[in-house]
C-alpha positions in Angstrom: 0.2 -0.2 0.1 1.3 3.4 -1.1 0.7 7.1 0.6 -1.0 9.8 -1.6 1.6 10.8 -4.3 3.4 14.3 -4.5 3.7 16.0 -7.7 6.6 17.9 -8.0 9.0 19.7 -10.8 12.8 20.5 -11.3 14.7 21.8 -14.0 15.9 19.6 -17.0 18.7 19.4 -19.1 17.4 22.3 -21.2 16.2 24.7 -18.4 12.5 23.4 -18.9 10.6 22.5 -16.1 9.7 18.8 -15.8 7.1 17.1 -14.3 7.5 13.8 -11.7 5.3 11.9 -9.6 7.2 10.6 -6.2 5.5 7.4 -4.8 5.5 7.0 -1.2 5.1 4.0 1.0 3.0 4.5 4.0 5.2 3.7 6.7 9.2 4.6 6.8 10.7 5.2 3.3 13.7 2.8 3.4 14.9 3.5 -0.1 14.6 5.6 -3.2 14.4 4.4 -6.9 14.3 6.6 -10.2 12.5 5.0 -13.3 12.9 6.4 -16.6 10.4 5.8 -19.3 9.9 4.3 -22.8 10.8 6.3 -26.0 8.0 9.5 -26.4 5.8 7.5 -23.1 5.2 9.2 -20.0 6.0 8.6 -16.5 1.9 7.2 -16.6 2.3 4.2 -18.1 0.9 0.8 -17.2 4.8 -0.4 -16.5 5.6 2.7 -14.6 2.8 2.3 -12.2 3.1 -1.2 -11.5 6.6 -1.0 -10.3 6.1 1.8 -8.0 3.0 0.1 -6.2 4.9 -3.4 -6.0 8.0 -0.9 -4.6 6.2 1.1 -2.2 4.6 -1.7 -0.8 8.4 -2.8 0.1 8.9 0.6 1.5 10.7 1.8 -1.6 9.9 5.2 -3.0 10.0 5.8 -6.5 10.6 8.9 -8.8 9.4 8.7 -12.1 9.2 12.1 -14.0 8.5 13.0 -18.0 11.5 13.5 -20.3 11.9 17.2 -21.5 9.1 18.1 -24.3 6.9 14.4 -23.4 4.2 14.2 -21.0 3.9 16.9 -18.5 6.9 18.6 -18.7 7.5 21.6 -20.8 10.3 22.2 -23.9 10.6 21.0 -27.2 11.0 17.4 -28.4 12.4 18.0 -31.5 15.4 19.6 -29.6 16.2 17.0 -27.4 18.5 13.8 -27.9 19.9 11.1 -25.8 22.5 12.7 -24.3 19.4 15.6 -23.0 17.8 12.4 -21.8 20.6 11.2 -19.9 21.3 14.6 -18.2 17.7 14.4 -17.4 18.5 11.7 -15.3 21.1 13.4 -13.7 19.2 16.3 -12.2 16.4 14.0 -11.3 18.8 12.0 -9.3 20.6 15.3 -8.1 17.0 16.6 -7.2 16.8 13.5 -5.0 20.1 14.1 -3.4 19.7 17.3 -2.4 16.0 17.0 -1.5 15.3 13.1 -0.1 17.7 10.6 -0.7 20.0 9.6 -4.2 18.4 6.8 -5.5 20.0 3.0 -4.8 17.7 1.4 -7.5 17.8 2.4 -11.1 15.1 1.2 -13.3 14.4 1.8 -17.0 11.9 0.6 -19.5 12.8 0.3 -23.2 14.9 3.8 -24.2 14.8 4.6 -21.0 16.4 1.4 -19.9 19.8 2.5 -22.1 19.8 5.6 -20.6 19.8 3.6 -17.4 22.8 1.6 -18.2 24.3 4.6 -19.7 24.1 7.5 -16.8 24.4 4.7 -14.0 27.9 5.5 -13.3 27.3 9.2 -12.8 24.4 8.0 -9.5 27.2 6.6 -7.5 24.9 5.7 -4.7 23.0 3.2 -6.6 23.1 -0.5 -5.8 21.3 -1.9 -8.3 19.9 -1.5 -12.3 16.9 -3.2 -13.8 15.8 -2.9 -17.1 12.5 -3.6 -19.0 12.5 -4.3 -22.6 15.9 -2.1 -23.4 17.8 -2.1 -26.8 21.4 -2.9 -26.7 21.7 -0.2 -28.9 20.7 3.2 -28.2 20.1 4.0 -32.0 17.7 1.3 -32.2 14.5 3.4 -31.8 15.8 4.7 -35.2 13.9 1.8 -36.9 10.1 3.1 -35.1 10.8 5.5 -38.1 13.1 4.3 -40.5 11.0 5.6 -43.7 11.5 8.8 -42.4 15.6 8.2 -41.7 16.4 9.7 -45.6 14.5 12.9 -45.2 15.9 13.8 -42.2 19.4 13.0 -43.3 18.9 15.5 -46.2 16.4 18.0 -44.6 17.5 18.3 -41.3 14.4 17.1 -40.0 11.3 15.1 -40.5 7.5 14.9 -38.7 7.1 11.1 -38.1 3.9 9.6 -36.3 4.8 7.7 -33.3 1.9 6.1 -30.8 -0.8 8.0 -32.5 1.2 11.6 -32.3 3.5 13.5 -34.4 6.7 14.3 -33.8 9.7 16.4 -34.8 13.0 14.1 -35.3 16.1 16.5 -36.0 18.9 14.7 -37.6 21.3 15.7 -34.2 19.0 13.3 -32.7 19.9 10.3 -34.7 23.5 11.1 -35.0 23.6 11.4 -31.1 22.0 8.3 -31.0 24.5 6.7 -33.1 27.7 8.3 -31.0 26.5 6.4 -28.1 27.7 2.9 -26.8 25.4 1.4 -24.2 27.4 -2.0 -24.3 30.4 -0.2 -23.4 28.9 1.4 -20.4 27.3 -2.1 -19.3 30.7 -3.5 -19.4 31.9 -1.1 -16.8 28.2 -1.0 -14.8 29.7 -2.8 -11.4 26.6 -2.4 -10.0 23.9 -5.7 -10.0 21.8 -5.7 -12.6 18.4 -7.3 -13.7 17.6 -7.7 -17.6 14.0 -8.6 -18.1 12.8 -8.8 -21.3 9.8 -10.6 -23.6 11.0 -13.7 -25.7 8.1 -12.2 -28.6 8.8 -8.4 -28.1 8.2 -7.1 -31.5 9.9 -3.5 -30.8 13.2 -4.3 -29.2 14.2 -8.0 -29.9 15.4 -10.8 -27.6 18.8 -10.3 -29.0 19.2 -6.8 -27.3 18.9 -8.4 -23.8 21.4 -10.9 -24.7 24.1 -8.3 -25.6 23.6 -6.6 -22.4 23.8 -9.3 -20.4 26.8 -10.9 -22.1 28.1 -7.1 -21.5 27.7 -7.4 -18.1 29.7 -8.8 -15.4 28.3 -10.4 -12.5 26.3 -10.0 -10.1 23.9 -10.4 -13.1 20.1 -11.9 -13.8 17.9 -12.2 -16.5 13.9 -13.1 -16.2 11.8 -14.0 -19.5 8.6 -12.3 -19.2 7.5 -14.8 -21.5 3.9 -13.6 -23.9 4.0 -10.0 -23.0 3.9 -7.4 -25.4 6.9 -4.4 -25.3 5.2 -1.8 -23.4 3.8 -4.3 -20.7 0.3 -3.1 -21.6 -1.5 -6.3 -20.0 -1.5 -5.3 -16.4 -0.8 -8.8 -15.2 2.6 -8.7 -17.4 3.3 -5.7 -15.5 2.7 -6.4 -12.3 4.4 -9.6 -12.6 7.5 -7.4 -14.0 6.9 -5.2 -10.8 6.8 -8.0 -8.4 10.2 -9.7 -9.9 12.4 -6.6 -9.3 10.9 -5.4 -6.3 11.8 -9.0 -4.7 15.1 -8.6 -6.9 16.3 -5.2 -5.7 15.9 -6.0 -1.8 18.8 -8.5 -2.3 21.0 -5.7 -3.2 19.7 -2.7 -1.2 21.0 -2.2 1.9 18.4 -0.1 3.4 18.4 2.7 5.3 22.4 3.1 5.2 22.7 6.2 2.6 20.2 8.0 5.5 24.0 9.6 7.1 25.4 8.8 10.4 22.3 8.0 12.7 21.4 10.9 14.8 22.8 10.5 19.1 20.8 7.9 21.3 17.6 10.4 22.5 17.7 13.0 19.5 15.0 13.0 17.1 16.1 14.9 13.8 13.6 16.9 11.6 14.6 18.3 8.3 12.5 20.1 5.2 12.6 17.8 1.9 11.8 20.3 0.2 8.6 19.3 -0.8 5.6 21.3 -0.8 5.0 23.3 1.8 5.7 21.2 5.1 6.6 17.9 4.4 9.5 16.6 6.9 11.8 13.9 7.2 11.8 12.5 10.8 15.3 10.1 11.4 15.1 8.8 15.0 18.2 6.2 15.1 18.2 4.2 12.0 14.3 5.1 11.9 12.7 7.5 9.2 9.8 8.5 8.3 7.8 11.6 7.1 6.3 14.2 9.0 3.4 16.5 6.9 0.3 18.3 7.2 -3.4 17.4 5.9 -3.9 19.0 2.6 -6.6 21.1 4.1 -3.9 23.6 5.5 -1.6 22.8 2.4 0.0 20.1 3.3 0.4 16.8 0.8 -0.9 14.5 3.6 2.2 12.2 3.1 2.9 11.5 6.7 1.4 12.1 10.2 0.9 15.4 11.3 3.1 17.1 14.1 -0.5 16.2 16.6 -0.6 12.4 15.0 3.6 12.3 16.5 2.9 13.4 19.6 -0.9 11.3 19.8 1.4 8.2 19.1 3.8 9.1 21.7 1.1 8.6 24.1 -0.6 5.9 22.8 2.5 3.5 21.9 4.1 4.4 25.6 0.7 3.1 27.1 0.7 -0.1 24.9 4.5 -0.4 26.5 3.6 0.4 30.0 0.5 -1.8 30.1 2.4 -5.1 28.4 5.6 -4.4 31.5 3.1 -4.6 34.3 0.9 -7.6 32.6 4.1 -9.2 31.9 5.5 -8.3 35.7 2.3 -9.5 37.3 1.8 -12.7 34.9 -1.6 -11.4 34.1 -3.5 -13.0 31.2 -3.6 -9.6 28.7 -3.5 -11.3 25.0 -3.4 -7.9 23.4 -3.5 -3.7 23.8 -5.1 -1.6 21.4 -5.3 2.2 22.2 -6.8 4.5 20.3 -5.8 8.1 20.7 -8.2 11.2 19.8 -6.9 15.0 19.8 -8.6 18.6 20.1 -8.5 22.0 20.8 -11.4 22.7 23.0 -12.2 25.1 25.8 -11.3 24.6 29.1 -14.3 25.3 30.9 -16.2 23.3 28.6 -13.9 20.0 29.3 -16.3 18.4 32.2 -14.0 15.4 32.1 -10.9 17.4 32.6 -8.8 18.2 36.0 -10.2 21.0 37.8 -7.1 23.0 37.3 -7.7 22.8 33.7 -11.2 23.8 33.8 -10.2 27.0 35.7 -8.1 28.0 32.8 -9.3 30.5 30.2 -9.1 30.0 26.8 -8.3 26.4 24.9 -6.3 23.6 26.0 -5.1 20.3 24.4 -7.5 17.4 24.9 -6.1 13.6 24.3 -8.8 11.3 24.8 -7.0 7.7 24.7 -9.3 4.7 24.4 -8.0 1.5 25.6 -9.0 -1.9 24.7 -7.8 -5.1 26.4 -8.0 -8.5 25.4 -7.7 -11.8 27.7 -9.5 -13.3 30.2 -9.6 -10.5 32.8 -11.7 -10.1 35.4 -13.0 -6.5 36.6 -10.7 -5.8 39.2 -7.8 -6.5 36.7 -9.0 -4.1 34.1 -9.5 -1.7 36.2 -6.1 -1.4 37.8 -4.6 -1.9 34.1 -6.6 1.6 33.2 -5.1 3.3 36.7 -1.6 1.9 35.2 -2.0 3.6 32.0 -1.8 6.6 34.1 1.7 6.2 34.8 2.5 5.5 31.1 6.3 8.3 31.1 4.5 10.3 28.3 1.3 10.5 30.1 3.6 12.0 33.0 5.3 14.5 30.8 2.0 15.4 29.0 0.5 16.3 32.4 3.1 17.5 33.9 4.5 20.1 31.2 7.9 20.6 29.7 10.9 23.0 29.5 12.2 23.7 25.6 15.3 25.2 25.1 15.6 26.6 21.9 19.3 26.7 20.4 21.2 28.3 17.1 23.5 25.2 15.1 25.4 25.3 12.4 23.9 23.2 9.5 24.5 19.8 8.8 26.4 19.1 5.5 25.7 15.7 3.9 
């Protein structure tokens, strides 16, 4: 299950604003992946969506974006080439590095796969690369408009129809493709490689997978996509490829090792991600979470709000305190569930609050704790457990009040 995706932009190779989407897991972000779509496709093709869904279920966030001049991105497609696509990818990785975390997993579909193989060396944090139906030579895509090659050579450009749309293809695009040596870059990859290809792919033949696989050094893996077409238009084929990539990647991605030096014991670090108005990354030791605000106040709702975290602290502490007491007293407490509700209420209206709180002016914070106790417990034991809940350290902290000391320090450099 994934959290609500975040739409963002960054500057591409030609200075245009590129449209991107960040798919996040509902829990801790274990690592980040970068996805490159197929030639003249977009970030929203079926394969990209299914791969993002599979990876987020495993705690891996996925950034996918439209190359310059495609999908929701700005810029002129006719002025782009394979080299500018590589620069778009470098800039995407750099945006992740500066605002989130550099990608550990690189995934490319079709020409996007060739691009990932070519650019992988420029993303040192990446541990693994997966390709789907990728050509071994970048200029393989010219077969899509082979009837126009003479016109392009002679006139310098031609308008060709691809996937139901007209695209202007310039001579420099062809020349740039022919100058690329993808196989040579594969031989120097120095990262784990997974090659996925359909034997019946009539757009990029299976021989391309053979060339890529032979050129690569170990560790490398090949998975046949059986009867799938080039675009993985059948959702079952796309879901299968996605699940394979997710399972394979877990062997090579050392989760959380790029989160930086863990904060010292008792210290929680919170830093803005640069996405939206409020989103922040929370790091507590080796644990990493997102904090955000609801959409209603301008956030993405991509993580718990600050008060949600405070409620979670109270609920978790309550559950742990009751479990410790039950273990010590050998009570048949099978399970504890705690619900926490928070609201700001007028002090005088809080009939179940302590007298000193009801005597205050204005509003106060009211936490309502609802505890479910499962097990063969008699009435006196249940009553005692509810009394013990009030001894939870976080409960006592909230009731006693705290001292918050604020100091300015120098920013940490990654």
